[in-house]
Structure formats: structure tokens, C-alpha cells
C-alpha positions in Angstrom: -34.0 -72.2 84.3 -34.7 -72.9 80.6 -37.3 -75.6 81.1 -40.2 -73.4 81.9 -42.2 -72.8 85.1 -43.9 -76.2 85.0 -40.5 -78.0 85.5 -40.0 -77.1 89.2 -40.9 -80.7 90.3 -39.7 -82.5 87.2 -36.8 -84.9 87.3 -33.8 -84.2 85.1 -30.6 -86.0 84.0 -27.5 -84.3 82.9 -24.3 -86.0 81.4 -20.8 -84.5 81.5 -18.9 -87.3 79.7 -15.7 -85.1 79.4 -15.8 -83.4 82.8 -12.3 -82.1 83.4 -13.7 -80.2 86.5 -17.0 -79.4 88.1 -17.4 -75.8 87.1 -20.5 -76.3 84.9 -22.1 -78.6 87.6 -21.6 -75.9 90.2 -23.1 -73.3 88.0 -26.0 -75.4 86.9 -27.0 -76.5 90.4 -26.6 -72.9 91.8 -28.8 -71.6 88.9 -31.8 -73.9 89.8 -34.7 -72.3 91.4 -34.6 -72.4 95.2 -37.9 -74.3 95.3 -36.9 -76.9 92.7 -38.2 -80.2 94.1 -37.4 -82.8 91.4 -34.7 -85.4 91.4 -31.4 -84.4 89.5 -29.1 -87.1 88.1 -25.6 -86.1 87.1 -23.2 -88.3 85.2 -19.6 -87.3 85.4 -16.7 -89.0 83.6 -13.3 -88.2 82.4 -10.4 -90.3 81.1 -7.8 -88.4 83.4 -7.6 -90.2 86.7 -6.3 -87.4 88.7 -9.0 -85.0 87.5 -11.6 -87.6 88.4 -10.0 -88.0 91.8 -10.0 -84.3 92.5 -13.7 -84.0 91.3 -14.6 -86.9 93.7 -12.9 -85.2 96.7 -14.4 -81.9 95.9 -18.0 -83.3 95.7 -17.3 -85.4 98.9 -16.0 -82.3 100.8 -18.8 -80.1 99.7 -21.5 -82.6 100.5 -20.3 -84.3 103.6 -19.1 -81.5 105.9 -22.0 -79.9 107.8 -20.4 -76.4 107.9 -20.9 -75.1 104.4 -18.4 -72.3 104.9 -15.7 -74.8 106.0 -16.5 -77.1 103.2 -16.2 -74.2 100.7 -12.9 -73.1 102.1 -11.4 -76.6 101.9 -12.8 -77.2 98.4 -11.6 -73.9 97.1 -7.9 -74.6 98.0 -8.1 -78.2 96.9 -9.4 -77.1 93.6 -7.1 -74.0 92.9 -4.3 -73.7 95.4 -1.0 -75.4 95.0 -0.6 -75.7 98.7 -3.1 -76.5 101.4 -3.2 -76.5 105.2 -2.7 -79.4 107.7 -6.2 -79.0 108.8 -7.4 -79.5 105.2 -5.3 -82.6 104.9 -6.8 -84.2 108.0 -10.3 -83.8 106.6 -9.3 -85.1 103.2 -7.5 -88.1 104.8 -10.7 -89.0 106.6 -12.8 -88.9 103.4 -10.3 -90.8 101.3 -10.0 -93.4 104.1 -13.7 -93.9 104.0 -13.7 -94.2 100.2 -10.9 -96.8 100.1 -12.5 -98.8 102.8 -15.4 -99.3 100.3 -13.0 -100.1 97.4 -10.3 -102.3 99.2 -10.9 -105.9 100.0 -9.6 -106.1 103.5 -10.3 -105.4 107.2 -8.9 -101.9 107.0 -7.2 -99.4 104.8 -3.4 -99.4 105.5 -0.4 -99.2 103.4 0.2 -102.9 104.0 -3.1 -103.8 102.5 -2.8 -101.7 99.4 -0.9 -104.5 97.6 -4.2 -106.5 97.8 -6.1 -103.7 96.2 -8.7 -105.0 93.7 -9.9 -102.5 90.9 -13.3 -101.8 89.6 -15.0 -101.6 93.1 -17.8 -99.2 93.6 -18.3 -96.5 96.3 -21.2 -94.5 97.6 -21.0 -91.3 99.8 -24.1 -89.6 101.4 -24.1 -85.9 100.6 -26.4 -84.5 103.2 -29.8 -86.0 103.7 -31.1 -86.2 100.1 -28.0 -86.3 97.8 -25.6 -89.1 97.1 -22.3 -89.6 95.2 -21.6 -93.0 93.8 -19.7 -94.7 91.1 -16.9 -97.1 90.2 -13.2 -96.3 89.6 -10.8 -98.4 87.5 -13.6 -100.1 85.7 -11.7 -99.1 82.6 -8.1 -100.0 83.2 -5.5 -97.6 81.5 -4.0 -98.9 78.3 -0.3 -99.3 77.6 -1.0 -98.0 74.1 -0.4 -94.2 74.1 -2.9 -93.8 71.3 -5.7 -95.4 73.4 -8.1 -92.9 75.1 -6.7 -94.3 78.5 -3.1 -94.6 77.3 -0.5 -93.7 79.8 -3.0 -92.6 82.5 -3.4 -93.9 86.0 -6.9 -94.6 87.3 -8.4 -92.3 89.9 -8.0 -95.0 92.6 -4.2 -95.0 92.1 -4.1 -91.2 92.7 -6.3 -91.4 95.8 -3.9 -94.1 97.3 -0.9 -91.9 96.4 -2.6 -88.9 98.0 -3.4 -91.0 101.1 0.1 -92.5 101.3 1.8 -89.2 101.1 -0.4 -87.6 103.8 -0.1 -90.6 106.1 3.7 -90.2 105.9 3.7 -86.5 106.7 5.0 -87.0 110.2 8.0 -88.9 108.8 8.8 -86.3 106.1 10.9 -83.2 106.3 8.1 -80.8 105.4 10.5 -77.9 104.6 12.3 -80.2 102.1 8.9 -81.3 100.6 7.7 -77.6 100.4 11.0 -76.5 98.8 10.9 -79.4 96.2 7.2 -78.6 95.4 7.9 -74.8 94.9 10.9 -75.6 92.7 8.9 -78.1 90.6 6.0 -75.5 90.2 8.5 -72.6 89.4 10.4 -74.8 86.8 7.2 -74.7 84.8 5.7 -71.3 85.6 9.0 -69.5 85.3 10.6 -71.6 82.5 13.1 -69.2 80.8 11.9 -70.4 77.4 8.4 -68.9 78.3 9.7 -65.5 79.4 8.4 -63.9 76.3 4.9 -65.2 76.7 4.7 -63.9 80.3 6.2 -60.5 79.3 3.4 -60.3 76.7 0.9 -61.2 79.4 2.3 -58.3 81.4 1.8 -56.0 78.5 -1.9 -56.9 78.3 -2.3 -56.0 82.0 -2.6 -52.2 82.0 -2.7 -51.7 85.7 0.6 -52.4 87.7 -1.5 -53.9 90.5 -2.9 -56.5 88.1 0.7 -57.3 86.9 1.7 -57.7 90.6 -1.3 -59.9 91.4 -0.5 -62.1 88.3 3.1 -62.5 89.3 2.3 -63.2 92.9 -0.1 -66.1 92.0 2.4 -67.6 89.6 5.0 -67.5 92.4 2.9 -68.6 95.4 0.0 -70.6 93.7 -2.5 -69.8 96.5 -5.9 -68.2 96.0 -6.2 -65.7 98.8 -6.8 -62.0 99.2 -3.6 -59.9 98.8 -1.8 -59.6 102.1 -3.7 -62.5 103.7 -1.7 -64.8 106.0 -0.6 -67.9 104.0 1.7 -69.4 106.6 -0.4 -72.4 107.2 -0.4 -73.4 103.5 2.6 -75.5 103.9 1.6 -78.9 102.4 1.8 -79.6 98.6 -1.7 -80.1 97.1 -1.1 -83.7 95.8 -3.9 -83.3 93.2 -1.6 -80.8 91.4 1.7 -82.8 91.6 2.5 -86.2 90.3 3.5 -89.1 92.6 7.2 -88.1 92.2 6.4 -84.5 93.0 6.3 -83.0 89.4 4.0 -80.0 88.8 1.2 -81.2 86.5 -0.3 -77.9 85.1 0.8 -75.7 82.3 2.4 -72.3 82.9 -0.7 -70.7 81.4 -3.2 -72.3 83.8 -5.0 -69.5 85.6 -8.3 -69.9 87.5 -9.3 -66.3 86.5 -10.1 -67.5 83.1 -12.4 -70.2 84.3 -15.1 -68.0 85.6 -17.0 -64.9 84.6 -14.5 -62.1 85.4 -17.2 -59.4 85.8 -18.9 -61.5 88.4 -15.6 -62.2 90.2 -14.9 -58.4 90.5 -18.5 -57.7 91.7 -18.2 -60.4 94.4 -14.9 -59.0 95.6 -16.3 -55.5 95.8 -19.3 -56.8 97.8 -16.8 -58.1 100.4 -14.7 -55.0 100.5 -11.9 -56.2 98.2 -10.3 -53.8 95.8 -10.7 -54.4 92.0 -6.8 -54.4 91.9 -6.8 -57.5 94.1 -7.8 -60.0 91.3 -7.2 -63.2 93.3 -8.8 -61.7 96.4 -11.9 -61.1 94.3 -11.7 -64.6 93.0 -11.3 -66.0 96.5 -14.6 -64.3 97.6 -16.4 -65.3 94.4 -15.4 -68.9 94.7 -16.3 -68.9 98.4 -19.8 -67.7 97.6 -20.3 -70.2 94.8 -19.0 -73.2 96.6 -20.9 -72.3 99.8 -24.1 -72.0 97.8 -23.4 -75.3 96.1 -22.7 -77.1 99.4 -26.0 -75.8 100.9 -28.0 -76.9 97.8 -26.4 -80.4 98.0 -27.9 -80.8 101.4 -31.5 -79.9 100.6 -31.8 -80.8 96.8 -32.1 -84.3 95.7 -29.1 -85.0 93.5 -27.5 -88.2 92.6 -24.0 -88.1 91.1 -22.5 -91.0 89.1 -18.7 -90.7 88.8 -16.5 -92.8 86.4 -12.9 -92.5 85.2 -13.5 -93.7 81.6 -13.4 -92.6 78.0 -16.7 -91.1 76.9 -17.2 -93.5 74.2 -16.9 -96.5 76.5 -19.4 -94.9 79.0 -22.0 -94.4 76.3 -21.5 -97.9 75.0 -21.8 -99.5 78.4 -24.9 -97.5 79.2 -26.6 -98.6 76.0 -25.5 -102.3 76.7 -27.0 -102.2 80.2 -23.6 -103.0 81.9 -23.8 -100.0 84.2 -27.2 -100.9 85.5 -25.8 -102.0 88.8 -24.3 -98.6 89.3 -27.7 -97.0 88.8 -27.4 -96.2 85.1 -29.9 -98.4 83.3 -29.9 -98.8 79.5 -33.3 -97.0 79.5 -31.7 -93.8 80.9 -31.9 -90.7 78.8 -30.4 -87.2 79.4 -31.9 -83.8 79.2 -28.6 -82.1 78.8 -25.4 -83.7 77.5 -22.2 -81.5 77.5 -19.5 -83.0 75.3 -17.2 -80.0 75.7 -14.5 -79.7 73.0 -14.7 -83.3 72.0 -17.3 -82.2 69.4 -14.5 -80.4 67.6 -12.1 -83.2 67.5 -14.4 -86.0 66.6 -18.0 -84.9 65.9 -19.1 -87.9 64.0 -18.3 -90.5 66.8 -19.3 -88.1 69.7 -22.7 -87.6 68.2 -23.1 -91.3 67.2 -22.2 -92.1 70.9 -24.4 -89.6 72.8 -27.3 -88.6 70.5 -29.1 -91.9 71.2 -29.0 -91.1 74.9 -30.6 -87.7 74.4 -34.1 -87.5 75.9 -36.8 -88.1 73.3 -39.6 -87.0 75.6 -38.2 -83.6 76.6 -38.6 -81.0 73.7 -35.8 -78.9 75.4 -33.2 -81.7 75.5 -29.9 -80.5 74.2 -26.4 -81.6 73.4 -23.9 -78.8 74.1 -20.3 -78.5 72.8 -17.8 -75.8 72.0 -15.1 -75.1 69.4 -11.7 -73.9 70.3 -9.4 -75.5 67.6 -11.1 -73.6 64.8 -9.7 -70.3 66.1 -6.2 -71.4 64.9 -7.5 -70.8 61.4 -10.1 -68.2 62.6 -8.2 -65.0 62.1 -10.2 -62.3 60.3 -9.5 -61.8 56.6 -7.7 -58.8 55.5 -10.9 -57.3 54.0 -12.5 -57.3 57.4 -9.6 -55.5 59.3 -10.7 -52.0 58.3 -14.2 -52.4 59.6 -12.9 -54.0 62.9 -10.4 -51.3 63.5 -12.9 -48.6 62.8 -15.2 -50.2 65.4 -12.4 -50.3 68.0 -11.5 -46.7 67.3 -15.1 -45.7 67.8 -15.3 -47.6 71.1 -11.9 -46.2 72.2 -11.1 -49.7 73.3 -7.5 -49.1 74.3 -4.7 -46.6 74.3 -3.6 -46.3 70.7 -0.4 -44.6 71.6 0.6 -47.3 74.2 3.7 -49.4 73.4 1.7 -52.5 74.2 -0.9 -51.6 71.5 0.7 -53.9 68.9 0.8 -56.8 71.2 -2.7 -56.5 72.5 -4.3 -55.5 69.3 -5.0 -58.9 68.0 -7.0 -59.9 71.1 -9.2 -56.9 70.6 -9.6 -57.6 66.9 -11.0 -61.1 67.7 -13.4 -59.5 70.2 -14.9 -57.1 67.7 -14.8 -59.3 64.5 -18.1 -60.9 63.5 -17.1 -64.5 62.8 -20.4 -66.4 62.4 -19.9 -66.7 58.6 -16.4 -68.1 58.8 -17.4 -70.4 61.6 -20.4 -71.7 59.6 -17.9 -72.4 56.8 -15.7 -74.3 59.2 -18.6 -76.5 60.3 -19.2 -77.4 56.7 -15.7 -78.5 56.2 -16.2 -80.8 59.1 -19.4 -82.1 57.8 -21.1 -81.3 61.1 -24.7 -81.1 59.7 -24.3 -84.4 58.0 -22.8 -86.1 61.0 -25.6 -84.7 63.1 -28.3 -86.0 60.8 -26.8 -89.4 60.8 -27.0 -89.5 64.6 -30.5 -88.3 64.6 -29.9 -84.7 65.8 -29.6 -81.3 64.2 -27.9 -78.0 65.0 -30.1 -75.5 66.9 -30.2 -72.1 65.3 -31.7 -70.5 68.4 -29.8 -71.4 71.5 -31.5 -72.1 74.8 -28.6 -73.4 77.1 -25.4 -71.5 76.1 -24.8 -68.5 73.9 -23.4 -68.8 70.4 -20.3 -66.9 71.6 -18.7 -65.8 74.8 -19.9 -62.5 76.4 -23.3 -62.7 74.5 -26.8 -63.5 75.9 -28.1 -67.0 75.4 -30.9 -65.8 73.2 -28.6 -63.7 71.2 -28.2 -64.1 67.4 -25.3 -66.2 66.1 -23.8 -63.0 64.5 -24.0 -61.0 67.7 -20.7 -59.4 68.9 -19.5 -59.8 72.5 -21.2 -57.4 74.8 -19.4 -55.4 77.5 -21.1 -53.2 80.0 -18.2 -50.7 79.8 -14.6 -50.2 78.8 -13.3 -51.7 81.9 -15.4 -54.9 81.4 -13.9 -55.2 78.0 -10.4 -54.9 79.4 -11.1 -57.5 82.2 -12.5 -60.0 79.7 -10.0 -59.6 77.0 -6.8 -58.9 78.8 -7.2 -59.9 82.4 -9.1 -63.2 82.1 -7.8 -63.8 78.5 -11.3 -65.1 77.5 -10.9 -66.8 74.0 -13.0 -64.3 72.0 -13.2 -66.6 69.0 -14.6 -69.5 70.9 -18.0 -70.7 69.6 -20.7 -72.9 71.2 -23.1 -75.2 69.4 -26.3 -76.9 70.5 -28.0 -80.0 69.0 -31.5 -81.2 69.4 -33.4 -84.2 68.1 -34.7 -84.2 64.6 
């Protein structure tokens, strides 16, 4: 914990105004000291209604089911598997029904009453004895203007109702027909002939045949399970991954392996007896451990979650105006951590202007965190640096120089061994990042305390530090298997 030993009983508030999923929340809560006794407030918001609906269900499942192992199992597949089990659906229907009863004006939640649905209602779910999840959905109605932050998106309530309606009609549907349709929709994206070259290149990155097989099987089946595990019960499409008319929503490149620390994934699998070749089996055991720990901590920590489906700029404006006070977010609230994700790269001026005023002025450790991905499109190393990078790779014997895949994989390794702090600093200057920060009352932190400057480096590492790998296999796992974006850079801001 980076707040010091005296912070074990302090209250903290964290904001994720662009929370596409709950990865960072899970990792943050799991990293808290076991004897932490303060109150933790977590604000979650995203403009994409289906992501908010999934996050809502994940938190509700993990916090409201007494058996943490069962909760983790359901949450794991809801989050990452394209198909789930009838038993999972029964649990989710019960949770969604309870939610909609709080949001719908009527005597009960039935399909007949959905036409009377009134938006902007709040909800509250108890997560164990001490934690609570509350918020309001559809407070910011989607816009018909495609350029609007909410343009073309449905609110989370709509997705919850679609999910519930589909599941309530399961007895009337031809499950085989639904399953076949879902598989076809997923395969149309994941095995699109126009993307064959990309996946062939991906196969070249994967040196081990077993890794290529694991990658192919996950693309084909879409279920996170150990290799050879019985998946016969996974017969119902996960409606958080399909549109209301059954279209697959994710890209063909979406892969949960790249969402977590691949070294930790492999270690977790080995601890459970999984082979390192079984990538998604290792992922299954890793996620099971993480989600079980998170579920247990929800039950004995004091955590209050506030969930909204709204643009980040609207949320910050409403907090400062005091219009979210009835939801437990008074205008006086300030946050010890604010994670603005990649929005800092697209619109640093407005993001900092929106959220810097909400950064705590009493906590010297208070930090705004963001990361830059778009800069890598122009972040290739200059010709003058190639010789130095190649010499470093040759010295490390990073890969097989005589392999036919060398040319294809070479660029990924070059980015991992190129020291890019200088070009990144120049990029920040072209975006007037320092000036925009100063106008908002914050400044870039040269010494990071929350996230590293760069992936695969320690938090306290220097900005010019190269990614660190414990061995050659770790380098391969991070660069080729998890496809970790080695040029990605992180920034931190603190108050002036």
C-alpha cells in the first residue's frame, strides 16, 4: 500500500470515471493490507451501457453470494466466457430481478410491466455485512447524435432488461438453435477471412505448438477453462457479450490473457497443477484466486461502490454541482486516486480540467493516473537507435535469429528493448501536457508512486528504465503470448 503504515484505518476514495471493467478495482482491493479498517469509496462510471451492466452484475455476484468460490466461478465466466451454464443464469436472473424491482415503478418485474419502465431510478445492493453497491442508471440518456459521448449507446438498464427477457424465455427457445446462432456470430468475427493474416502472424509469435493450440481453441470455443475440462454445461450465450439481436460485440483481437500479468497467471496455474502449455487453464486458476479473494474482502472490508452509466465529463460536473448528493456523492467529496485511463491521451485539457478539482488537497499522496497508447502509432524507434537495440537483443539471445518467424516478431522485441522516454517526453510536449496540467492545478510526477512509467518495470523505477523480465521465457510470455504493448507509457499527476 503506497500511503504508508499510518493509513491502515484511514478512509480513502477512488474514482474510475472510464471504468471499462473492474480489473483495477479487483487488484486495488486485493492489494490492501488484510488489517485495513478504513472506509473505501469507489466511483465507477462508463459511457458504454453494456459494460456498466456487466460490471454491476459482477460486483453483485461477488458480493451477494455467501460461497466465495461459487461467486468467483460465476463471475469468471460472466466476465470472460462467451457461454455460461444454466445454473449461472438462474443466479443472474435472481440478481437482475432484485435490481429491476428497485428501478421499475410497478408491483413486480414482468415483461408486461417493462413498457412502464421509468429511467433514472437508483438501486442499492448489500455486499456482505459491511459493503454496499449503489448508483443510478439511465441518469444520462443516450444521445441520437453519434458525436455525443453517449451517442448510439443504450443505457445499462436496457441491457439488464434484454438480458432478463432472454433468460426468462429460455424455456420457450430452441437452445440448440440459439447456441448455433451465437457460435456463428462469434466465429464470423473471430475467423473473418479478411483477418486470416493477422491470426497467422499471431501463430508465428507463439513458439510452442501447445500455445498455438490453446489460442485456437479459445478463439473457437470462447470459454475460459483448463484444457480438457468438461464444457458441456456451457450451453447458454452470455448476453453481456452479444447484442440484443445476437451479434458478437467484441473484436477478434480481444483476449483476456493480455489483461492480467502473464507471469502471475502461469505461476497460479503451476500452483494448481496446470501445465504452462495450458494458457487458459492457468488463466482460469489465476482468475479464480483473484475473484475469490476479492469476494471475501467485500464481505469484511467496508467498501461503498457508486455506479453510473455516464460520460466522465458529465459525472465530474454533476459532482461539483452537487446534483449527485442524493446518491451519496456530495460536492465536497475528493478522491485520493483518479484513474482516467487512456482519456488523458485523447483530451488531456478537458480531462484534467474536469477531474483535477476533485483530487484531494489534504492527501499529499493523491494522484491522477492515466496511460498513453495512441502515441505508439508514431512511437517507432528512429533508424539511429536500431543498431543499439539489435545489439541488446543479440546479447540477451531473446529469440531464435534463424527462425522463419524472426522478421514477423522482431518489431515486438525491438519495442521492448528500446528506451523511449525521450520520444515520449517530446510527444507530451506536442500535446501541451505540462501546460494543460498547470492550468488545471496539477503537475506531472517525475517519481511515480502508483503505477510504473512503463509496463514490466517497478513502480519506483526511473522513467528511462527498460522492461524487466526474470528470464527468457518471461520475455516471450509478455511480448508474444500476452501481446503486452511494450510502448505503452503511464503518467501520474499530483497537485501543484
